[in-house]
N, C-alpha and C positions, 0 to 999 in steps of 0.2 A: 417430436420436434423440440429442439432446445428453446429454453425460455430466455427472452431478452431481459437483462438486468443492467444495473449501473454499478455493480460492486467494484468494478475496476477503477472507479473514480474516488475512492475513499482511502484514508489512512487508518489502520487499525493498530492500536497499542495494547500491550498486555502487562499487567502488574505481575512482576516476577520476584517481588521483594520477600515473599514468604509470610506477609501479613497484610491486613487491610490498610490502605493508605488513601489520602486525598491528594490529588494532583491538581494544584491550583491553576495550571496552564491549560487544563482541559475544560471545555464548556465555558459558559459565561462567568461562572463563579466557582469553578473547581468541580471535580467529579471524584467521588469516593468509589474506589474499586477494591473488591475483595481480592485476596491472593488468587492469581491465575485468571482473574476476570479480564475481559477485553472491552475496549471502547473504540468506536469508529467516529471519525469526523470527515466531513466532505472535503475533498481536495488534499493537497500535500501539507501536512501539519508543520513540517520543518520550514518550508517556504513561507507559509502563512505567519508563523511566529517570528521568523527571521526578518520579515518585511515590516513588522510593527515598529513604530517610532521608539517605544521603550523596549529594551532588550531583556527586561526582567523575566518575562515568560519564556523566551528562547533560552536564556541561561538556566532557568529551572528545568526545562526539558533536557538540556545538555547534561545537567547535573544528575537527573534521574537516570539517564542512559548510562553515563560513565560510572555511576555508583551501583549499577546492577539492580536498580529498583524497577525499571521499566524496559520493555523491548518494543521496538517497532516491528510488528509481525507482517505488515503489509502496507505498501504505499501505492499511490496511483500508478497505473501501468505506464510503461513507455510504449508509445505507438510508433509503428514503422510503416511507411508506405512503399510498396514495390514500384519502382519507376517503370518497369516493363509491363506489369499487369494492372497497375492502379488499385491493388488490393491492400487494405489496411490489416495488419496483424499486430498483436501485442507481444512484447518480450515475455518469455515464460521459462520456468525451470522445471524439468521433469523430475520425477521421484528419484531418478538416478543422478540428479544434480547436473545434468547436461542442459546447456542453454539452447533455446530454440524459440519458436513462436506458436501462438494459438489465435483463434478467432476471438476478437474482443467480446466481453460479456454483453455489451449493448447490442451486439449483432448475433446473439444466441450462444456465444461461447463455442468451444470446440475442442478437438483433440490437439494435444501437443504435437508439433512438427519439429524434428531435429534439424538444425543447420539452416540451409538456404531458405531465405524468405520467399523465393519464387517457386520452391519445390512443390507446393500444394496448389498451384494455380493452373492445373491442367483441366 
């Protein structure tokens, strides 16, 4: 039986700079990440930093992304509710890069379903 988790609720970033760097906009006082190391924060990091009164941390994130120092490798899922079946699915991409849906992680996760949100509601 699948395990219920909340991994879909986090943003994960990855240091792709080629060296160890401290990213001041992560955590309360900055986070030092080795090359290829990842760091996860609850919620949507872009929205969280963009909503702050000071735009300093948002601009630092923007600079890290456009300079090729950091990648956002995962952000919180987009949830979709089927109007006909009342079933919630999350937007997902298959290894073939096809867009579809899957069962949210908090509901045990599941297999990728291509196309129609209602297709797996039988």
